[in-house]
C-alpha positions as CSV (number, residue, x, y, z in Angstrom):
1,M,-4.5,25.7,7.5
2,A,-4.9,22.9,9.9
3,D,-3.3,21.6,13.2
4,R,-0.7,18.9,12.6
5,N,-1.6,17.0,15.7
6,E,-5.2,16.9,14.7
7,I,-4.4,15.5,11.3
8,I,-2.1,12.8,12.8
9,A,-4.6,11.9,15.5
10,F,-7.3,11.5,12.8
11,C,-5.1,9.2,10.7
12,D,-4.0,7.2,13.8
13,E,-7.6,6.7,14.9
14,L,-8.9,6.0,11.4
15,L,-6.3,3.3,10.7
16,E,-6.4,2.0,14.3
17,I,-2.7,1.9,14.5
18,E,-2.6,0.7,18.1
19,S,-4.3,-2.6,17.1
20,F,-1.5,-3.5,14.7
21,G,1.9,-5.0,15.1
22,D,4.3,-3.9,12.4
23,Y,7.8,-3.9,11.1
24,G,8.4,-0.3,12.1
25,P,6.5,2.6,13.8
26,N,3.2,3.9,12.5
27,G,2.2,7.5,12.8
28,L,4.3,10.7,13.0
29,Q,8.0,9.8,12.6
30,V,9.6,13.2,12.1
31,P,7.9,16.2,13.8
32,G,8.0,19.6,12.0
33,K,5.6,22.5,11.6
34,A,2.6,22.6,13.9
35,V,0.4,24.2,11.3
36,I,-0.3,22.5,8.0
37,G,-1.3,24.1,4.7
38,K,-0.3,21.4,2.2
39,V,0.0,17.7,2.5
40,A,1.9,15.4,0.1
41,T,1.6,11.6,-0.1
42,A,4.1,9.1,-1.4
43,V,4.5,5.4,-1.4
44,S,7.8,5.5,0.4
45,A,9.7,8.0,2.6
46,N,13.2,8.4,1.3
47,L,15.5,11.2,0.1
48,A,13.7,11.5,-3.3
49,S,10.2,11.9,-1.7
50,I,11.5,14.3,0.9
51,E,13.1,16.4,-1.8
52,A,10.0,16.3,-3.9
53,A,7.8,17.3,-1.0
54,L,10.0,20.3,-0.2
55,A,10.1,21.3,-3.8
56,T,6.3,21.6,-3.8
57,G,6.0,23.5,-0.6
58,V,4.7,20.7,1.6
59,D,4.3,20.8,5.4
60,L,3.4,17.2,6.0
61,L,4.5,14.1,4.0
62,L,2.3,11.1,4.5
63,T,3.8,7.8,3.3
64,H,3.0,4.1,3.2
65,H,6.5,3.0,3.8
66,G,7.9,5.2,6.6
67,L,11.5,6.0,7.3
68,F,12.2,3.6,10.2
69,W,12.2,-0.2,10.0
70,D,13.2,-3.1,12.3
71,F,15.7,-4.3,9.6
72,H,17.6,-0.9,9.6
73,P,20.7,-0.5,11.8
74,R,20.0,1.2,15.1
75,A,22.8,3.7,14.5
76,L,22.2,6.2,11.8
77,T,23.7,5.5,8.4
78,G,24.9,8.3,6.2
79,A,21.8,7.9,4.0
80,M,19.4,8.1,6.9
81,A,21.2,11.0,8.3
82,R,20.8,12.9,5.0
83,R,17.1,12.2,5.0
84,L,16.6,13.4,8.5
85,R,18.9,16.4,8.1
86,L,16.9,17.5,5.1
87,A,13.5,17.0,6.8
88,L,14.4,18.5,10.1
89,G,16.2,21.4,8.5
90,A,13.0,22.3,6.6
91,D,10.7,21.7,9.5
92,L,8.9,19.0,7.4
93,N,6.6,16.5,9.2
94,V,7.0,12.9,8.0
95,A,4.5,10.2,8.9
96,G,4.2,6.5,7.8
97,Y,1.2,4.1,7.8
98,H,2.1,0.5,6.8
99,L,0.1,-2.5,7.7
100,P,-2.8,-0.5,9.1
101,L,-3.2,1.1,5.7
102,D,-2.9,-2.2,3.9
103,G,-5.6,-3.7,5.9
104,H,-8.2,-0.9,6.1
105,P,-11.6,-2.1,4.8
106,E,-12.4,1.2,3.0
107,I,-9.2,3.0,2.0
108,G,-6.7,0.1,2.4
109,N,-4.6,-0.9,-0.6
110,N,-6.2,-4.4,-0.8
111,A,-9.8,-3.4,-0.5
112,L,-9.4,-0.6,-3.0
113,I,-7.7,-2.8,-5.6
114,V,-10.4,-5.5,-5.2
115,R,-13.1,-2.8,-6.0
116,Q,-10.9,-1.2,-8.7
117,L,-10.9,-4.6,-10.6
118,G,-14.7,-4.9,-10.4
119,F,-14.9,-7.4,-7.5
120,E,-17.0,-6.9,-4.3
121,P,-15.1,-7.4,-1.0
122,V,-16.3,-10.5,0.9
123,P,-15.5,-11.9,4.3
124,G,-12.5,-14.1,4.5
125,E,-9.0,-14.1,5.9
126,I,-5.9,-13.9,3.7
127,G,-2.5,-12.3,4.0
128,E,-1.4,-12.8,7.6
129,A,1.2,-10.2,8.9
130,K,2.2,-9.6,12.5
131,G,-0.8,-11.6,13.8
132,R,-3.5,-10.0,11.6
133,H,-4.9,-10.7,8.2
134,I,-4.5,-7.6,6.0
135,G,-5.5,-8.9,2.6
136,Q,-8.9,-8.8,0.9
137,I,-11.0,-11.4,-0.9
138,G,-13.3,-10.4,-3.7
139,R,-16.1,-12.0,-5.7
140,R,-17.7,-11.0,-9.0
141,A,-21.4,-11.7,-9.6
142,E,-20.5,-12.2,-13.3
143,P,-17.2,-13.9,-13.8
144,I,-14.6,-12.2,-16.0
145,P,-12.4,-14.0,-18.6
146,A,-8.9,-14.5,-17.1
147,T,-7.3,-12.8,-20.1
148,A,-9.5,-9.8,-19.6
149,L,-8.6,-9.7,-16.0
150,F,-4.9,-9.6,-16.7
151,E,-5.4,-6.8,-19.2
152,L,-7.6,-4.9,-16.7
153,V,-4.9,-5.1,-14.0
154,G,-2.4,-3.6,-16.5
155,R,-4.7,-0.7,-17.4
156,E,-5.7,0.0,-13.8
157,L,-2.3,-0.2,-12.2
158,G,-0.3,1.3,-15.0
159,R,2.1,-1.5,-15.7
160,E,2.1,-4.9,-17.4
161,P,1.9,-7.6,-14.6
162,L,3.8,-10.8,-14.4
163,V,1.2,-13.6,-14.8
164,F,1.3,-17.3,-14.3
165,A,-2.1,-18.2,-15.9
166,E,-2.8,-21.5,-14.3
167,G,-6.3,-21.0,-13.1
168,P,-9.8,-21.3,-14.7
169,E,-10.8,-19.7,-17.9
170,M,-13.4,-17.5,-16.1
171,V,-12.5,-15.8,-12.8
172,S,-15.1,-15.1,-10.2
173,T,-13.0,-14.9,-7.0
174,I,-9.7,-13.2,-6.2
175,G,-7.4,-12.7,-3.3
176,V,-5.3,-9.5,-3.0
177,V,-2.3,-8.9,-0.8
178,T,-0.4,-6.0,-2.1
179,G,3.4,-5.5,-1.8
180,A,5.6,-8.5,-0.8
181,G,2.8,-11.1,-0.4
182,A,3.9,-13.8,-2.8
183,S,3.9,-16.6,-0.1
184,D,0.2,-15.9,0.7
185,I,-0.6,-17.7,-2.6
186,H,-0.9,-20.8,-0.3
187,E,-3.8,-19.3,1.6
188,A,-5.4,-18.4,-1.8
189,I,-5.1,-21.9,-3.0
190,A,-6.5,-23.3,0.3
191,L,-9.5,-21.0,0.0
192,G,-10.1,-22.3,-3.5
193,L,-9.8,-18.8,-5.2
194,D,-9.5,-18.5,-8.9
195,A,-6.8,-15.8,-8.9
196,Y,-4.3,-14.2,-6.5
197,L,-2.8,-10.8,-6.9
198,T,0.2,-9.3,-5.1
199,G,3.1,-7.0,-5.8
200,E,6.3,-8.9,-5.9
201,P,6.8,-12.5,-7.2
202,S,9.0,-15.2,-5.5
203,E,10.7,-18.1,-7.2
204,H,8.4,-20.7,-5.8
205,V,5.1,-19.2,-7.1
206,M,5.3,-20.5,-10.7
207,A,5.1,-24.0,-9.4
208,D,2.6,-23.1,-6.7
209,A,0.3,-21.6,-9.2
210,R,0.5,-24.5,-11.6
211,E,0.0,-27.1,-8.9
212,G,-2.7,-25.2,-7.2
213,A,-4.6,-24.4,-10.4
214,I,-4.7,-20.7,-9.7
215,H,-3.8,-17.5,-11.6
216,F,-0.9,-15.7,-10.0
217,I,-0.6,-12.0,-10.8
218,A,2.4,-9.9,-9.7
219,A,1.5,-6.3,-10.5
220,G,4.4,-4.5,-8.7
221,H,5.1,-3.6,-5.1
222,Y,5.0,0.1,-5.9
223,A,2.1,0.0,-8.3
224,T,-0.1,-2.0,-6.0
225,E,0.4,0.4,-3.0
226,I,-0.2,3.8,-4.6
227,C,-4.0,3.8,-4.1
228,G,-4.2,3.6,-0.3
229,I,-1.8,6.4,0.6
230,A,-3.3,8.6,-2.2
231,A,-6.8,7.9,-0.8
232,L,-5.6,8.8,2.7
233,G,-4.2,12.1,1.4
234,D,-7.5,12.9,-0.3
235,L,-9.4,12.2,2.8
236,V,-7.2,14.4,4.9
237,A,-7.5,17.2,2.4
238,Q,-11.3,17.0,2.4
239,R,-11.7,16.8,6.1
240,F,-9.1,19.5,7.1
241,E,-9.4,21.7,4.0
242,V,-5.8,21.5,3.1
243,E,-4.1,21.0,-0.3
244,H,-3.0,17.5,-1.2
245,E,-0.6,16.3,-3.9
246,F,0.4,12.7,-4.6
247,L,4.1,12.5,-5.4
248,D,4.6,9.8,-8.1
249,L,8.2,8.5,-7.8
250,P,7.9,5.2,-9.8
251,N,9.8,2.1,-8.7
252,P,10.0,-0.9,-11.1
253,I,9.8,-3.3,-8.2
């Protein structure tokens, strides 16, 4: 068993949430039990993940996409009220870590995917959001054939990516901005990278990739943002000696 406030303080400090602007609050969003025996992680906080957490006996739900966003109405909708009613009624803690988790150099989504694909993280700025660059640039000592890279992305992330193969035959550099980072392809082109990977595509990227001579890879918003929150859950479990379960609630986007 562990103290809820100690776990949240650890996550807040690790991810340096005070140094990030964001599109919603980071940290504890719904307070519940003060003592934690089991932690669950999920990509997004919603009715399905709250229900799944409660079904598995969880005390704290850590998510990448929290409950509250600037684009939501300030007055509670029926859907939000149902989410909160369920969490509060069960004394479930819900926390969210968005841009701070994307940009962390060790357990961040972007840094983890760069390493997962066999690249070494290198200095460089890509993926600006709320005044900070959260993406990661990677380099391979030995280049990989582009077709092999596309196949590797599919195997590692568990879904076939959308690819505009417009870059070089051999890939030695990549930029990664997970989630909705399609427009950051322009930074990748300006940096002279061989490939750019994000979650969601946008209409303009096919022409951008062709004209910029770069490979564009859209591997799914959900699929590209599993690794960071799951890694945070594992770290919390190890440090505080609590149980951790990742709740896989796939989203085709």
